[in-house]
N, C-alpha and C positions, 0 to 999 in steps of 0.2 A: 499087889505092891497098891499103893495109894497114890491117889492123883496129887501133883503139885498143891501146895497149902497156899501159894502167895499168884500162882498164874491163875487170870480169869479162864473160865472155859473161854472155846473155841468160837466164835462169833462170826456171824455172817460176814462182817465187815472185814476181818482178817480172811478168811478164805479167800475175800474177793481180792485183798492187797497181795495175798502169795501166788493165786492167779494170773494176777497184772504183772507182777515181779518176774514170772517165770517165762511169760512171751516177751516183756522188755529185754530180760537176759541174752533170750535168743535170738535177739537182733545182733547182739556185741559180736559173735565170731565174722558172718557174713560182712558186716560193715566195714572190720577191719580188716578183711582180704579184697573189698572193694575200694578202700582209701590208700590212694598213693603216699604214705608217709611210715616213716619208720614207728616199728611198733611202742617202743618205749617212749616217743614223743608224743602218741596218739593218748597213752596211758596217761601222760602230763597232764595234756590238755584237756583230758575227760573230767580228771580231778580237779584241777585250778578253776575252767569255770561251774564245774558244781558249785564250787565253793563260793565262786562270786554271785551265784545264783542265790542259795541259801544263808552265806554271811549276813547279809542287810538282816532278813527274817528274823534270824537266831539273835544276833546282838541286842536288836530292838526288843524282842519277846520273851529271851530269857537271859536279860541282866544278873537275874538273882541267880541262876545254875552257874554261869561265867563265874560272878564272884566266888561262888562256894567251891569251885573246883579249883580258882586260883589260890584263897586265901584260908577258906574256911572247910568246913568238914568234908568235903569232896575232894580234896586232893588226890586219896584214892584211885578214886573212880576217874579222876582228869588223867592218872597215869594208865589206866585201864585204853583209853580214847587215844592216848598218846601211842602205844604200845601196840593197840590194831591199827592204827594209820603205816605205822612201822612194818608190821606184819602183811597189811595189803600193799605196799610199796616192794616189799621183796615177792611177794604173790605176781604183781605183775612183771617186774624185773628176772623172773624165773620163767613163768610160764608163755607169757606172749612170744621171747624169742626161741622157746624151746619148738614152737609152730615152724620155725625158720629152718630148725636143724633138722627135726623128725619130719615125719608125715603129718599133717594138719588133724587127721583119723587117730596116730599113736599117742599124739602132744592131747587130744581131747581125752582119749580113753585112760590115759594116766594120772590125768590131772583128776578125772572122775574118781581117784581114790581117798578125794576129798573125804567121805564118809568115815572111812578105815579110822583115819587118822582121827578125827572127831570123836568119835566113840575111844579109842584109846585116852584121848584126851581129855574125857566123860572120866572114866575109870580110875585114870591119876587124880583127878580129884575127888575122888571117895563115891563115886555114884556109881551104883550096880545096874548095870543095864540091862534089861531082859535077854532072854535067849531069843526070842523071837527077834528082839531089834538086831542083834549081830547078824542072824538070818535074812532079815531082810536087805543090810547092809550089804552083803554080798551077793545076794540076788539082782538088787539095784548095781552097783560095779559091774559084775558081768553081762546084767543087761546092755549098760552104758558102752561096755567095752562091742558088744555086738552090736547096738545099733550104731555105733560111729564106723564100723568096719575099721577094727583098728589093725595098724598093719605094722609091727616093730620090726624095723630094720637092723640089719648086721653090721651095719660100716660104723667106725669109730662116730663119725659127725653124728649119725641118726641114736647111736648108744648114749652122746653128748645129750641130745634135745631129750632124749627117753628120760635120762636123770634129772635134767631140767623141769620135765613135765611133772615128775612125780613130787620135785620138791616144791612147784610151785601148787600141787594139791595141799602137800601138809602145810604150807605160810596159808595157803587159805582157811583150812583148819583153825591154825591157831588166831587169823583175823577174827573168824567168826565167834572162837571161843571167848576173846577178850572183850567183842562187841557182846556177847550175851552178860558178861560181868558189868557193862557197862550200863547198858540198858536197861537193867534191872531199877535204875534210879534214877536215869538220864534220860531228857527227852529225845527223840528223833533227830531232831534240827541242830540241835544242839552237839552230841554226841558224831552225827554227821559231817558237820563243819569241821570240828576239831579233826577227827580221822582222815577226810579227804584233803584238809588243808595240808597235815603233817605227811601224808603219801606224797601230794604235789611237791612239797618242797625235796623230799629226798629225789624222788625221780628226776627233779630240775638238775638238782647237783649230781646223778648218773648222767645223764645226757650231758650237762655242761662236761663232764670228764669225759666221756666216751665220746664228744666230738658227734653227736646228733643233733641232724639239723632239725630246730625247731619252726620256721614257718618258710615260706616261699612255697606253699604248695596250692593246687589250682582250686578253683572254686567246688568240684563236685568231694572234693577230699575235706574240703572246712565244713562242707554239707555232712559228709558222713560224721565225722568229728562232733558236730552237735548233735546231731541224729544220735550217737553214742552217750552222750550227757543229758540230753533228755529221755532216753529210753533206758540202755542199760545202768546209766550211772543214778540220775535221781530217779527211774520208776523200777528199775531194778535193785540194786543195789541198796538203795533207799528202804524201800520198800521191804526186802528181807530183812532190813537192821529192825523199823517198825515191828514186825513180826515175832523179832526175837524175845520182847517182854512177854511173850503171851506162847509161843513154839521155842521147845528145846533147839540149842544149835547141833545138836544131831540131828533131829528131823530137819531143821533149815537145810543142812548139807546135804540130805540124801533130795530133798525135794528140786536144791539147785542141781539136782544131774538131770532134771526134765527140760531142761536147756540143750542137752546134746541132741535128741531129735529134735526140736525146736528149729533148733538152730540148721539141722539136717533139711527140714521141712522150706524152712525160709531159702535156702542156698538151694533148692532143688527151683523153687518156682522163679529166684531172683536173678541165680546165678548159673541157672542150667545143670546145676552136678546133682546128676541122678545119684538116690542112696544105693548103696550096695544089698545083695541080696538075704545078709544076714539083719538087717537095719529092722522088719518087722518082726521076727522073732524076738531080736533084742530089746526092741521096744515094750513089746509086752512083759517082758522079764522085769525091764526096768520100772513098769508101770505097778506090777506087783511087787518088786522089792519096798516102792514108796509105801504104798498102801499098808504091809505089813508094818514099818519102820511106824509112819502116823500114827496107827492103832494100838501099838505094841509100846511107844514112849510116852502118848498120855498116861501107860502106868507107872512109868517108872519115876522114882522118888527125885526131888532136886530139892537143893538149898531152902532154909527158912526166908521169908521175905525181907530185905533190905529195906530201911528207912528212904524213901524220895526226899530228893535235896529239894530246897524251898525253891520257887517258881515264882514269877511275875503274875500278876492276875491275870486273867484271860490268855493264857499261853497257848505259841500256836504250836498245832499238833500234840501228838503224845508222846 
């Protein structure tokens, strides 16, 4: 099958961006475990503070894009940004509480089903993925489950957590799919500003309605939240959003699976949580699945090139 006619070839910058993104998102779970704050509150603050950092730059450097999204030909792309933010909020609101209902290992493994849903979305969009991609997805998901030492509980509470984790994986796939559509024509800074802003607004409403405490944390917790903003959000999510202009959503979803062994390594070194016996063979399967999907996904056909939105002179970022 022919390669993507509008995505440029994979370049060293994109490879470096993906490596940084994987390392950054790997810090998310250990920091959340360390922080003495409700998971939804952490999700709200990491998105709100990210908008506070990105917003001024994108509003100054990307005024043309914002005008096009509001009143011009880019209203459909603007809708993709908003829907991506809604899906991201749903992902945070389902997956993060799941870790409190079932085991963290089970929640991580079930959340790692994202590439499966991403592949189904791609198929629904009319893209025929190579058989090798599906095989790689299956191997990577099994590897993620082994690497995290999945332990599925049989209690009603654990079962509810399992369902939330699977739902969180589904919403993560929807978030990435909408992001792929938006990033075809919109810069990273504009897209992430809108997406994170919508996500933060929804999570604020959820926290207020649910009586979730949003303040009064100790200094260590605030430092952990700031670490999440700088790492998992700005260097993690944002860098993956950058890569969506050059790598398919399905491939990005599989690459995100590398968060599982990365988080396990950080938890081992920092929190003293030793990996389970199946972690090493699971990591091997995970890496093998990622390689298969990346190589096979490069041959999968994708959409024709859309027309980029108007940008201001010397825009910030791609």
